[in-house]
KEKE-3310 file (N, C-alpha, C; in steps of 0.2 Angstrom, whole numbers, plus 5000, padded with zeros to 4 digits):
npx = (5441:5432:5435:5424:5417:5426:5427:5414:5413:5422:5415:5404:5410:5415:5404:5397:5406:5405:5391:5392:5401:5393:5382:5384:5385:5373:5363:5360:5356:5344:5336:5334:5327:5315:5310:5308:5297:5287:5286:5282:5270:5262:5263:5256:5244:5240:5242:5232:5220:5221:5219:5206:5198:5200:5194:5199:5199:5210:5218:5229:5231:5236:5247:5256:5263:5264:5270:5281:5286:5289:5297:5309:5313:5310:5307:5306:5299:5287:5282:5282:5271:5260:5261:5257:5244:5238:5239:5231:5220:5218)
npy = (5798:5783:5765:5758:5768:5770:5757:5757:5767:5763:5751:5757:5766:5755:5748:5759:5760:5746:5746:5756:5750:5738:5744:5749:5738:5731:5739:5737:5723:5725:5734:5726:5715:5722:5726:5713:5710:5719:5716:5703:5704:5711:5700:5690:5696:5697:5684:5679:5684:5680:5666:5666:5671:5660:5650:5642:5638:5643:5652:5665:5674:5692:5697:5701:5690:5681:5691:5693:5680:5679:5690:5685:5673:5674:5670:5656:5656:5663:5651:5641:5646:5646:5632:5627:5632:5625:5612:5613:5615:5602)
npz = (5959:5962:5962:5959:5951:5941:5934:5930:5922:5911:5907:5901:5891:5884:5879:5872:5861:5856:5853:5842:5833:5830:5825:5813:5804:5807:5803:5790:5790:5798:5790:5779:5785:5788:5776:5770:5778:5775:5761:5762:5769:5759:5749:5754:5756:5743:5738:5746:5740:5727:5730:5736:5725:5717:5723:5733:5750:5758:5769:5776:5789:5791:5803:5818:5821:5808:5799:5806:5805:5792:5790:5797:5791:5777:5760:5763:5775:5771:5763:5773:5781:5772:5770:5783:5783:5773:5778:5789:5782:5776)
capx = (5437:5434:5437:5418:5416:5431:5424:5408:5415:5426:5410:5400:5414:5416:5397:5397:5411:5401:5385:5394:5403:5387:5376:5386:5384:5366:5358:5358:5351:5338:5332:5333:5321:5310:5308:5305:5291:5283:5284:5279:5262:5260:5263:5251:5237:5239:5240:5225:5215:5220:5216:5199:5194:5200:5189:5202:5197:5215:5219:5234:5231:5241:5247:5264:5267:5265:5274:5289:5290:5292:5304:5315:5314:5310:5303:5304:5294:5281:5280:5280:5265:5254:5260:5253:5237:5236:5239:5224:5213:5216)
capy = (5793:5777:5760:5757:5773:5768:5751:5758:5771:5758:5748:5762:5766:5749:5747:5763:5757:5741:5748:5760:5745:5733:5748:5750:5731:5729:5743:5733:5718:5728:5736:5719:5712:5727:5725:5706:5711:5724:5714:5697:5706:5712:5694:5687:5699:5695:5676:5676:5686:5675:5659:5667:5671:5652:5645:5638:5640:5644:5659:5666:5681:5696:5698:5701:5683:5680:5696:5692:5674:5681:5695:5682:5668:5675:5666:5649:5658:5662:5645:5638:5649:5642:5624:5626:5633:5619:5606:5613:5613:5595)
capz = (5956:5966:5958:5956:5946:5935:5931:5927:5917:5907:5905:5898:5886:5880:5877:5867:5856:5853:5849:5837:5829:5827:5822:5806:5802:5808:5800:5783:5792:5800:5784:5775:5788:5787:5768:5770:5782:5770:5755:5764:5770:5753:5747:5759:5754:5736:5737:5749:5736:5722:5733:5736:5719:5715:5727:5738:5756:5762:5772:5781:5792:5792:5810:5819:5821:5801:5797:5809:5803:5785:5791:5799:5787:5771:5756:5766:5780:5767:5761:5779:5783:5768:5772:5789:5782:5769:5783:5793:5778:5774)
cpx = (5437:5434:5430:5416:5420:5429:5418:5409:5418:5421:5406:5403:5413:5409:5395:5399:5407:5396:5388:5396:5397:5383:5378:5384:5377:5360:5356:5354:5345:5333:5330:5327:5315:5306:5305:5298:5285:5281:5281:5271:5259:5259:5257:5244:5236:5238:5233:5219:5215:5217:5208:5195:5195:5195:5191:5201:5204:5217:5224:5233:5236:5241:5255:5267:5268:5270:5281:5291:5293:5299:5310:5318:5314:5305:5301:5299:5287:5278:5278:5273:5258:5254:5256:5246:5234:5235:5233:5218:5212:5213)
cpy = (5787:5771:5758:5761:5772:5762:5753:5763:5768:5755:5752:5764:5761:5748:5752:5762:5751:5742:5752:5755:5740:5738:5748:5743:5730:5733:5740:5727:5720:5731:5730:5715:5716:5726:5719:5707:5714:5720:5707:5699:5707:5705:5690:5690:5696:5688:5674:5678:5681:5668:5660:5666:5664:5648:5641:5641:5640:5651:5661:5673:5685:5698:5699:5695:5681:5685:5694:5686:5676:5685:5691:5676:5669:5672:5659:5651:5659:5656:5641:5641:5646:5634:5623:5627:5628:5613:5607:5612:5606:5592)
cpz = (5960:5961:5956:5950:5940:5931:5927:5921:5910:5903:5899:5891:5881:5876:5872:5861:5853:5850:5842:5830:5825:5824:5815:5802:5802:5805:5792:5785:5794:5793:5779:5778:5788:5781:5767:5773:5778:5764:5756:5765:5763:5749:5749:5757:5746:5734:5741:5744:5729:5724:5733:5730:5715:5718:5732:5744:5761:5763:5777:5783:5792:5800:5812:5819:5814:5799:5800:5806:5796:5785:5793:5794:5779:5766:5759:5772:5777:5765:5768:5781:5779:5769:5777:5788:5778:5773:5787:5789:5776:5780)
residu = (UNK:UNK:UNK:UNK:UNK:UNK:UNK:UNK:UNK:UNK:UNK:UNK:UNK:UNK:UNK:UNK:UNK:UNK:UNK:UNK:UNK:UNK:UNK:UNK:UNK:UNK:UNK:UNK:UNK:UNK:UNK:UNK:UNK:UNK:UNK:UNK:UNK:UNK:UNK:UNK:UNK:UNK:UNK:UNK:UNK:UNK:UNK:UNK:UNK:UNK:UNK:UNK:UNK:UNK:UNK:UNK:UNK:UNK:UNK:UNK:UNK:UNK:UNK:UNK:UNK:UNK:UNK:UNK:UNK:UNK:UNK:UNK:UNK:UNK:UNK:UNK:UNK:UNK:UNK:UNK:UNK:UNK:UNK:UNK:UNK:UNK:UNK:UNK:UNK:UNK)
# end
């Protein structure tokens, strides 16, 4: 085995070990973000419907950007989206 092959072999083993270690900790985070995205999209739909029936012309669309914002930030992201929509409405 040459020196290059040995270095590559060691790097691959280290990468596999790191992936295994971080995967155990990151699965919970990933599930949390996905659940926030799902419930955030449902919340946007419900609040849009409520505002529409109330006669308020503020609407936040459901797309990858809005769902990603809510997934990353949670409830503050939800409030941020509606604050931006309110600012545009004014």
